[in-house]
N, C-alpha and C positions, 0 to 999 in steps of 0.2 A: 363726340365724347361717348365712350362705352358705358352702358348701364352696369352697375356692380351689384354684388350680393352682400348682405350684412356680414356674412362669415368672412369676407375678405378684409374687413376692418377689425375683426376680433383682436382685442388686446387684453392680455391677462397679466396682471401685476400681483406678485405674491411677496409679502414682507412680514417681518416680525414686529410686534408692538413692544417697544423698549420702555423701561421705567421713566425716562425723561420725556416721554410722549404721552404721559397719563396725568389725570387729575388726582385730587386727594383720595378719591375712591378707588384708585388704581385701575381706572378705565381710560381708554384712549380719548384724548381731547377731540372734540368734534371738529375743530379747525385743522387738526392733523389729518383726520380722515378726509375732509374737504380738499386739502392740498393734494393728497394722494389720488383722490378721484379726479381732480383737475388735470394732473399730469397724465394719468391713464387715458382720460377722455381726449386730451390733446394728441397723444400718440395715435389713438384710434381715428380721430378726424383726419390727421395727416396721412395715415395709411389709406384712407378712402380717396382723398383728393390729390395727394402728393404735392401739396402746396403749403405755404406758411399758413398757420391757423391761429386764431385768437379766440379767447373765451368771450362770448357775447353775453351769456347769462347762465346763472345757476337756477334752473326752472323749478326743481323740486329735489329735496333730499329728505329721506325719512330715516330718522335714528330710531329704529325699532328695537334694537337689542344692544346693550352695552358690550363693548369689546375690551375684555380684561387684558392687563399686562401679560406678556408672554404668549398671547394668541398669535396664531398664523392667520393673516388676513389676505384674502384673495379678492381682487376687484376684476370683474369681467365686463368689458365694454364693447358695444357694437353700435354702429350708426343705425339708428332706427328709421330715420327718414332724411332725405336730402331735398332741400328747396333750391332756389337759384344759386345762392352763395353760402347759405347756412346749412348746417347739419345738426340734427338732434342726436345726441349720444345717450343711450340708455345703459345704466350700469347696475349690476348686482354685486353686492358686497357679501362675501362668505367668510365665516370663521371656522377653523378646523379644530376639532377636539384633539388635544395633544396626545392623548393615549389611544383613542379608538381610530382617529383619522376621519371620523364622521364630520361632514360639512353641514353647517346650518346657515341659512340666509339671515344675515344680521341687519342689513340696510340696503337701500337702493337710491338711485339718484338719476336725474335727467339734466344734462347740461346742453347748451347750444354753443356751437363754434361757428365762426365765419372764416372762409378761406380768403386770403388777401395776397396781392402781389408785393413786390419789394417796396412799394411806396405806401402800402396800407390800403390800397383800393380793393374792394371786394371783387372776387373773380368767380366764375361759374364752377360748379362742382358736378361730378357725375350723379345721375339718378340712382336710386336703390330699387332693387327687385327683391322683396322679401320672399323667403322660401318656406320656412316653418310656420306653424300656426301662431306661435308666440311672436315671431317676427312680423307676421301679417297684422296681428292685433296691435302691436306697438306702432307699426307703420300707420295704421288707420287712426289711432288715437293721437298721433303726433300732430295731425292737421287740426284736430279739435283743440289741442293744447295751444297751438299757434294762434288760432282764431280767438280763443279766450284771452290770450296774452295781448293781442292787438286791440281787442275791445277795451280791456282794462287800461291800456296805455293811451286810449283815445285815438288810435290809428285806424280803427275799423268801426263802421256802423254795425250794431248788433243785427240789424235786418239783413246784412250782407253775409252773415256767418252761416252759410248753408249747412256745413257739417254739424255745427252746434244745434241748429234748428231740427235736424233729424233726431236728436236725442229726445226732443219734446213733442214730436209729431204723433 
């Protein structure tokens, strides 16, 4: 199985926020954004492994900036790290000023997808070779996030979390 680059999984979804997708403050519902992110991340994961993929977890979502009705929203997703059958997808959410076209980062999120066969059994995925400084940073931090998640779920003994230990050494 060939190692791939994060750029090969790049998925960009651009859409408009309509009035029916907003709360009483005329800002996009958080759940609407989560659904758009899930779809974008799913396409991204499938591009990486060319298999059926399922959402395993929503690891992190930051709602840093409200997204007003009428905004042009762009979600950019890339595989940040691939494990045996799981892939971490890192997404940046941008909003575009309607007049100037200037883009502002509004939100970000990290989802985990698992590749499966037709019976739902996990299958192996290609490894990732990060290229840019940002891709390398996200690649390295993905293992720390995974170890922390496993510890919190009771599936890993903290003393075995070598990457997390490095933070406190």
